[in-house]
RODOKE-775163 format. One line per field, with one value per residue (C-alpha): residue in three letters; x, y, z. Coordinates in nm, 4 decimals. Layout:
residues N
residuo c(ALA|...)
east c(X|...)
north c(Y|...)
up c(Z|...)
This chain:
residues 409
residuo c(MET|HIS|PHE|MET|PHE|ILE|SER|GLN|ILE|PHE|ARG|ASP|MET|ARG|GLY|GLN|LYS|LEU|ARG|SER|ALA|LEU|THR|LEU|PHE|GLY|ILE|PHE|TRP|GLY|THR|SER|ALA|LEU|ILE|LEU|LEU|GLY|ALA|PHE|GLY|HIS|GLY|ILE|HIS|ALA|ASN|GLN|GLU|LYS|GLN|PHE|LYS|GLY|LEU|GLY|GLU|ASN|ILE|VAL|ILE|THR|TRP|PRO|GLY|ARG|THR|GLY|MET|THR|TYR|LYS|GLY|LEU|PRO|LYS|GLY|ARG|SER|ILE|LEU|LEU|ARG|GLU|ALA|ASP|VAL|ASP|LEU|LEU|LYS|GLU|ARG|ILE|PRO|GLU|LEU|ASP|ALA|ILE|SER|ILE|GLU|TYR|GLN|ASN|ARG|SER|ILE|PRO|VAL|ARG|TYR|LYS|LYS|VAL|ILE|LEU|SER|ALA|GLN|LEU|ALA|GLY|VAL|ALA|PRO|GLU|TYR|GLY|ASP|MET|ARG|ASN|VAL|ILE|PRO|ASP|TRP|GLY|GLY|ARG|PHE|ILE|ASN|GLU|VAL|ASP|VAL|LEU|LEU|ARG|ARG|ARG|VAL|CYS|PHE|ILE|GLY|ASN|GLU|LEU|LYS|GLU|ASP|LEU|PHE|GLY|GLN|GLU|ASP|ALA|VAL|GLY|LYS|VAL|ILE|GLU|ILE|ARG|GLY|VAL|PRO|VAL|THR|VAL|ILE|GLY|VAL|MET|VAL|LYS|LYS|GLY|GLN|ASP|SER|SER|TYR|SER|GLY|ARG|ASP|GLU|ASP|LYS|ILE|PHE|LEU|PRO|TYR|SER|VAL|SER|ALA|MET|MET|PHE|GLY|HIS|THR|LEU|ALA|ASP|VAL|VAL|VAL|TRP|LYS|ALA|LYS|SER|GLN|GLU|VAL|HIS|GLU|ALA|ALA|LYS|LYS|LYS|ILE|TYR|ARG|VAL|MET|GLY|ASN|LYS|TYR|LYS|PHE|ASP|PRO|ASN|ASP|GLU|GLN|ALA|LEU|GLY|MET|TRP|ASP|THR|ALA|GLU|ASN|MET|GLU|PHE|PHE|SER|ASP|PHE|PHE|TRP|GLY|PHE|ARG|ILE|PHE|LEU|LEU|MET|ILE|SER|PHE|ALA|THR|LEU|VAL|VAL|GLY|GLY|ILE|GLY|VAL|ALA|ASN|ILE|MET|TYR|VAL|VAL|VAL|LYS|GLU|ARG|SER|ARG|GLU|ILE|GLY|LEU|LYS|LEU|SER|LEU|GLY|ALA|LYS|LYS|GLY|PHE|VAL|LEU|ARG|GLN|PHE|LEU|MET|GLU|THR|LEU|LEU|ILE|THR|PHE|ILE|GLY|GLY|PHE|SER|GLY|TYR|LEU|PHE|ALA|MET|THR|LEU|ILE|ARG|VAL|PHE|PRO|ALA|LEU|ASN|LEU|GLU|GLU|TYR|VAL|GLY|THR|PRO|SER|VAL|THR|THR|PHE|GLU|ALA|VAL|LEU|SER|VAL|SER|LEU|LEU|MET|VAL|ILE|GLY|ILE|LEU|ALA|GLY|PHE|PHE|PRO|ALA|ARG|ARG|ALA|ALA|ASN|MET|ASN|PRO|VAL|GLN|SER|LEU|LYS|MET)
east c(1.7719|1.9919|2.2133|2.2579|2.3664|2.6168|2.7588|2.7962|2.9886|3.2298|3.2888|3.3616|3.6018|3.7885|3.8230|3.9796|4.1756|4.4275|4.1760|3.9253|4.1871|4.2917|3.9283|3.8465|4.1603|4.0540|3.7219|3.8898|4.1500|3.9034|3.6694|3.9577|4.0927|3.7512|3.6994|4.0592|4.1141|3.7783|3.8521|4.2054|4.0928|3.8296|4.0841|4.3442|4.0806|3.9491|4.3003|4.4203|4.1033|4.1605|4.5239|4.4200|4.1566|4.4221|4.5021|4.1371|3.8145|3.6978|3.9201|4.0908|4.4387|4.4795|4.8104|4.9306|5.0084|5.0863|4.8374|4.8486|4.6192|4.6085|4.3128|4.1795|4.5148|4.7118|4.9919|5.0099|5.2756|5.1620|5.1931|4.8668|4.9282|4.6918|4.6373|4.4298|4.1854|4.1257|4.0092|3.7624|3.6404|3.5837|3.3919|3.1666|3.1066|3.0794|2.7972|2.8857|3.1982|3.1652|3.5065|3.8190|4.1556|4.4679|4.7946|5.1333|5.4240|5.7647|6.0218|6.3137|6.2317|6.4294|6.2078|6.3207|6.1826|6.4230|6.7368|6.5737|6.6320|6.5105|6.3862|6.0224|5.7726|5.5245|5.1850|4.9834|4.6180|4.2571|4.0341|3.8440|4.1664|4.1605|3.8342|3.9068|4.2492|4.1584|4.3967|4.2041|4.3125|4.3835|4.2111|4.2802|4.3719|4.2106|4.2789|4.3176|3.9998|3.8731|3.9784|4.3380|4.3371|4.1676|4.3872|4.7045|4.7615|5.0991|4.9617|5.0292|4.8962|5.1563|5.1713|5.1916|5.5393|5.6781|5.5282|5.7214|6.0437|6.0058|5.8357|5.8735|5.6234|5.5637|5.2253|5.2623|4.9389|5.0014|5.3795|5.5745|5.8123|6.0358|5.9985|6.2936|6.3275|5.9626|5.7680|5.4551|5.2083|5.1031|4.7224|4.6786|4.8390|4.7115|4.5577|4.7668|4.6314|4.7249|4.8380|4.9850|4.9886|5.0789|5.1760|5.4105|5.5091|5.3286|5.1013|5.2466|5.5723|5.4235|5.3453|5.0213|4.9890|4.7027|4.7654|4.7632|5.0459|5.2412|5.2078|5.3243|5.6226|5.7453|5.6130|5.3788|5.1652|5.1202|4.9545|5.1454|4.8195|4.4489|4.2592|3.8827|3.5915|3.2500|2.9261|2.8550|2.9759|2.6808|2.8150|3.1852|3.2471|3.0375|3.2547|3.5719|3.4377|3.3271|3.6729|3.8267|3.5542|3.5846|3.9651|3.9728|3.7534|3.9802|4.3169|4.2114|4.2604|4.0362|3.8059|3.8885|4.2621|4.3412|4.7104|4.6369|4.5578|4.6835|4.4303|4.4751|4.1258|4.1395|3.7787|3.8899|4.1819|3.9512|3.7162|4.0025|4.1425|3.8069|3.7543|4.1051|4.0580|3.7142|3.8782|4.1524|3.8973|3.7007|4.0263|4.0987|3.7482|3.7907|4.1133|3.9509|3.6454|3.8711|4.0406|3.7014|3.5953|3.9080|3.8042|3.4566|3.6069|3.7934|3.4682|3.3038|3.5968|3.5831|3.2063|3.2489|3.4952|3.2475|2.9703|3.1930|3.3012|2.9418|2.7892|2.6767|2.5141|2.3348|2.2209|2.0885|1.8914|1.7409|1.6521|1.4732|1.2542|1.4495|1.3441|1.5925|1.5183|1.6239|1.9643|2.0038|1.9323|2.1667|2.4718|2.3794|2.3610|2.6983|2.8511|2.6962|2.8273|3.1840|3.1412|3.0019|3.2882|3.5553|3.3777|3.3028|3.6637|3.7886|3.5510|3.6717|4.0351|3.9825|3.7839|4.0475|4.3193|4.1069|4.0517|4.4194|4.5595|4.5135|4.7569|5.0338|4.9991|5.0125|4.6968|4.9030|5.0158|4.7260|4.4389|4.2117|4.0620|3.6881|3.4148|3.1269|2.7717|2.7928|3.1103|2.9644|2.6475|2.8555|3.0798|2.7871|2.6037|2.9062|2.9802|2.6220|2.6201|2.9554|2.8481|2.5224|2.6917|2.9758|2.7285|2.4509|2.6272|2.7794|2.4436|2.2553|2.4932|2.4255|2.0480|2.0480|2.2459|2.1022|2.0404|2.1351|2.4631|2.5456|2.5102|2.7558|3.0265)
north c(-4.1143|-4.0716|-4.3577|-4.1766|-3.8608|-4.0538|-4.2372|-3.9070|-3.7370|-4.0299|-4.0141|-3.6429|-3.7068|-3.9741|-3.7307|-3.4683|-3.6919|-3.4397|-3.1586|-3.3934|-3.5281|-3.1775|-3.0734|-3.3746|-3.3142|-2.9527|-3.0635|-3.3540|-3.1300|-2.8518|-3.0942|-3.2593|-2.9198|-2.8063|-3.1163|-3.1540|-2.7888|-2.7812|-3.1054|-3.0081|-2.6569|-2.8093|-3.0533|-2.7836|-2.5558|-2.8295|-2.9402|-2.5899|-2.5212|-2.8398|-2.7428|-2.3961|-2.5354|-2.7593|-2.4661|-2.4425|-2.3214|-1.9659|-1.9342|-1.6213|-1.6240|-1.3386|-1.2312|-0.9568|-0.6173|-0.2565|0.0252|0.2548|0.5227|0.7295|0.6545|0.8522|1.0126|0.6888|0.6972|0.4788|0.2081|0.0199|-0.3604|-0.5541|-0.9069|-1.2052|-1.4418|-1.7471|-1.5261|-1.3246|-1.6356|-1.7100|-1.3498|-1.3655|-1.6938|-1.5310|-1.1980|-1.2965|-1.5430|-1.5339|-1.7424|-2.1089|-2.2125|-2.0455|-2.1767|-2.0324|-2.1490|-2.1574|-2.2191|-2.3751|-2.4214|-2.6637|-2.8685|-3.1961|-3.5057|-3.8646|-4.2097|-4.4922|-4.4090|-4.1539|-3.7927|-3.4913|-3.1378|-3.0495|-2.7676|-2.7847|-2.6216|-2.6028|-2.5883|-2.6423|-2.9312|-2.7012|-2.6419|-2.9802|-2.9278|-2.5629|-2.6365|-2.9639|-3.1553|-3.4821|-3.8025|-4.1164|-4.4438|-4.5710|-4.2346|-3.9158|-3.5475|-3.3640|-3.3408|-3.1314|-3.3902|-3.3783|-3.0002|-3.0083|-3.2851|-3.1672|-3.5115|-3.5601|-3.6611|-3.5408|-3.5598|-3.5739|-3.4959|-3.7799|-3.6887|-3.6598|-3.9992|-4.1495|-3.9842|-4.1066|-4.4448|-4.5525|-4.8323|-4.8898|-4.7929|-4.4672|-4.4545|-4.5504|-4.5141|-4.2805|-4.0175|-3.7780|-3.4037|-3.2326|-3.5457|-3.5428|-3.8614|-3.7905|-4.0468|-4.0292|-4.0403|-3.9821|-3.9279|-3.6778|-3.8003|-3.6887|-3.3674|-3.1055|-2.7708|-2.4941|-2.2172|-2.1861|-1.9331|-2.1490|-2.4453|-2.7438|-2.9422|-3.2710|-3.1940|-3.0707|-3.2034|-3.0801|-3.0691|-2.9627|-2.5908|-2.6444|-2.8995|-2.6701|-2.3850|-2.6139|-2.7549|-2.4326|-2.1615|-1.9991|-1.7095|-1.5195|-1.6591|-1.6579|-1.6610|-1.7158|-1.9128|-1.8685|-1.9345|-1.7702|-1.9680|-1.8638|-1.6317|-1.4024|-1.3223|-1.3480|-0.9731|-0.8977|-1.1360|-0.9593|-0.6187|-0.7482|-0.8923|-0.5488|-0.3937|-0.6413|-0.6385|-0.2620|-0.2148|-0.4376|-0.3067|0.0526|0.0912|0.2244|-0.0525|0.0790|0.0371|-0.2697|-0.2507|-0.3360|-0.6938|-0.8597|-1.0735|-1.3131|-1.3728|-1.6853|-1.6264|-1.3115|-1.4968|-1.7792|-1.5384|-1.3887|-1.7337|-1.8634|-1.5617|-1.6037|-1.9695|-1.9125|-1.6533|-1.9027|-2.1702|-1.9274|-1.8300|-2.1968|-2.2446|-1.9394|-2.0839|-2.4198|-2.2514|-2.0564|-2.3829|-2.5402|-2.2370|-2.2764|-2.6365|-2.5167|-2.2721|-2.5651|-2.7562|-2.4554|-2.4214|-2.7831|-2.7607|-2.4561|-2.6604|-2.9506|-2.7166|-2.5784|-2.9221|-3.0503|-2.7484|-2.9506|-3.2124|-2.9409|-2.7703|-3.0982|-3.1697|-2.8209|-2.8380|-3.1693|-3.0119|-3.0610|-2.8061|-2.5649|-2.7152|-3.0573|-2.9278|-2.7259|-3.0290|-3.2494|-3.0275|-2.9436|-3.3151|-3.3733|-3.0955|-3.2280|-3.5759|-3.4436|-3.2486|-3.5542|-3.7810|-3.5312|-3.4348|-3.7909|-3.8961|-3.5970|-3.6799|-4.0419|-3.9300|-3.6721|-3.9063|-4.1788|-3.9389|-3.8309|-4.1948|-4.2868|-3.9758|-4.0954|-4.3813|-4.1197|-4.0252|-3.6519|-3.5625|-3.3923|-3.1308|-3.0812|-3.2639|-3.5138|-3.3913|-3.4354|-3.3251|-3.1438|-3.1629|-2.7976|-2.8541|-3.1632|-2.9775|-2.6778|-2.8963|-3.0651|-2.7358|-2.5568|-2.8473|-2.8445|-2.4666|-2.4692|-2.7624|-2.5904|-2.2567|-2.4206|-2.6043|-2.3500|-2.0919|-2.3374|-2.5208|-2.1965|-2.1113|-2.4509|-2.4148|-2.0682|-2.1679|-2.0890|-2.4284|-2.2990|-2.1439|-2.4481|-2.6850|-2.4741|-2.4939)
up c(16.9252|17.2316|17.1130|16.7804|16.9633|17.1728|16.8689|16.6864|16.9665|16.9940|16.6189|16.6485|16.9374|16.7393|16.4526|16.6846|16.9218|17.0521|17.0895|17.2542|17.4935|17.5987|17.6387|17.8551|18.0582|18.1198|18.2668|18.4476|18.6084|18.6874|18.8648|19.0502|19.1594|19.2798|19.4940|19.6163|19.7077|19.8848|20.0711|20.1752|20.2664|20.4961|20.6427|20.7115|20.8655|21.0954|21.1930|21.2759|21.4713|21.6694|21.7313|21.8461|22.0817|22.2373|22.4645|22.5671|22.4100|22.4846|22.7902|22.9188|23.0726|23.3201|23.4715|23.7102|23.5618|23.6503|23.6636|23.3631|23.5064|23.8216|24.0471|24.3470|24.4102|24.3684|24.1074|23.7987|23.7737|24.0848|24.0734|24.0918|24.2211|24.2189|24.5103|24.5947|24.7857|24.4677|24.2851|24.5650|24.5507|24.1742|24.2105|24.4682|24.2931|23.9245|23.8493|23.4762|23.5441|23.4549|23.5896|23.7243|23.8413|23.9916|23.8384|24.0108|23.7745|23.8333|23.5584|23.5297|23.8392|23.8761|23.8461|23.9019|23.8420|23.9217|23.7216|23.4929|23.5961|23.3977|23.4479|23.3909|23.4172|23.7019|23.7332|24.0535|23.9504|24.0614|23.9436|23.7014|23.5126|23.3350|23.1460|23.0679|22.9209|22.7491|22.9754|22.9538|23.1335|22.9343|23.0152|23.3691|23.5184|23.6418|23.6866|24.0161|24.2266|24.5189|24.7777|24.6492|24.6983|25.0386|25.1887|25.0105|24.8659|24.7027|24.3655|24.0141|23.6603|23.3814|23.0101|22.7599|22.6292|22.9814|23.0584|22.7639|22.8793|23.2376|23.2024|22.8410|22.7740|23.1455|23.2910|23.4852|23.6880|24.0502|24.0214|24.2509|24.1149|24.3063|24.2584|24.4228|24.6334|24.7459|24.6552|24.4490|24.3091|23.9444|23.9193|23.5464|23.2066|22.9516|22.6280|22.3323|22.1836|21.9275|22.0671|21.8541|22.1171|22.4837|22.7472|22.9565|22.7404|22.5935|22.8249|22.6979|22.8841|23.2132|23.5584|23.7174|24.0967|24.3252|24.3799|24.7570|24.7236|24.4903|24.7423|25.0240|24.8306|24.6717|24.9015|24.6474|24.7657|24.4382|24.1271|23.8012|23.6054|23.6587|23.3942|23.3621|23.1314|23.1071|23.1030|22.7433|22.4697|22.5440|22.8929|22.8040|22.7684|23.0764|23.2802|23.1630|23.2650|23.6037|23.6738|23.6190|23.8351|24.1250|24.1256|24.0748|24.3797|24.5891|24.4733|24.4030|24.0294|23.7553|23.6157|23.2661|23.3227|23.1097|23.1990|23.5613|23.4591|23.1433|22.9584|22.6688|22.5348|22.3187|22.2056|22.0215|21.8660|21.7623|21.5852|21.3845|21.3158|21.1907|20.9623|20.8206|20.7336|20.5827|20.3595|20.2791|20.1821|19.9660|19.7924|19.7168|19.5803|19.3570|19.2164|19.1501|18.9970|18.7604|18.6609|18.5903|18.3845|18.1710|18.1100|18.0126|17.7641|17.6111|17.5723|17.4071|17.1650|17.0537|17.0065|16.7819|16.5765|16.5621|16.4471|16.1715|16.0510|16.0473|15.8761|15.5720|15.7966|15.9941|15.6727|15.5362|15.8545|15.8567|15.4870|15.5418|15.8102|16.1327|16.3927|16.5452|16.8861|16.7596|16.6448|16.9652|17.1873|16.9837|17.0316|17.3901|17.4735|17.3097|17.5201|17.8397|17.7578|17.7238|18.0478|18.2253|18.1118|18.2178|18.5386|18.6489|18.5818|18.7819|19.0654|19.0844|19.0772|19.3538|19.5787|19.5345|19.6500|19.9479|20.0497|20.0078|20.1807|20.5451|20.4717|20.4349|20.8057|20.7413|20.9361|21.2065|20.9546|20.7120|20.8789|20.7092|20.3796|20.3544|20.1175|20.2847|20.1527|20.0512|19.8508|19.6806|19.5796|19.4702|19.2517|19.0782|19.0311|18.8860|18.6543|18.5254|18.4745|18.2938|18.0768|17.9769|17.9060|17.7142|17.4946|17.4583|17.2434|16.9908|16.9824|16.9227|16.6396|16.4826|16.5215|16.3639|16.0539|15.7125|15.5414|15.1939|15.3073|15.5224|15.2239|15.0229|15.2935)
């Protein structure tokens, strides 16, 4: 019986070659669009999230500001400066802090290795800085540690692009470079990472020194920024408020005066960023769903044509005692077969493109497309629903035909 149904639908398709081809293409393209747009939307989202987190995950960059409110008789507009002692005070007073680091910055400092001379950005930081800012050492090296800070060792950690500029293919770890004529030993090179935002330049082009060495070499006493991270998102806001309270108590400014200290909260940016890309992915899925619906409408149209052309056959079957359910199932199966052929072809095409795409080496720009379990289940479910709806109404029309009138057509 099933073989008869399948043979019949292929005969109908051969009789309407152009219409059948366009109908199959509609389902094929709708399925491909649904899978591809979902996969690339997921890849772009994951890639941009990775790029954003290159700066650091849920960190806050704090910098000196000016008071914007009067406080206990003191005028507004006073400069609030940050020092090493302030970082120690915040560590002591705010248990919600997971890590905190001072950062001294130096721009366009001459650096030399053998005959190669260039200018680079320097950052004097604490050991906690590396994990907070995703400045991770490559194999064979390490980041700055507490002993380096305590003993003021002349060591440095360098970005991967700066390493290429200075050393080329030569191994950098253990080599000595000159920073303003002062010999400094390279202890590590950063693993390449994506980074689409910064506040003082890309990490790949920087040199990181122990903050004690940076202060000794360049005479730093005031921090350019302080980077910190809370122990969890639950205590993140509490930590921010306590920083204003502790610093306000020390430097005599209102704890509610947000101009006294500037703060770039990457957690807030990440929340907005995530919401935006979820909206973007939903928009892509809506477009692909609309494309698949158009394909389903095409299937419904061709089935209405098939029902019309086979009216005499339907009338004959009904007059000989065929049940309405039999006719309904026959045309519904034919519709589902068309939907399956188009959908399966579209699925194979989309998955082939997804598998081949990494060979194009475009992951840096659009990420790696991938199909999530949710998207796979959604695609199959939508295809089934559209196939059933596209076939049900023409099939119901066929089942409800009057046998006498059908035989006269």
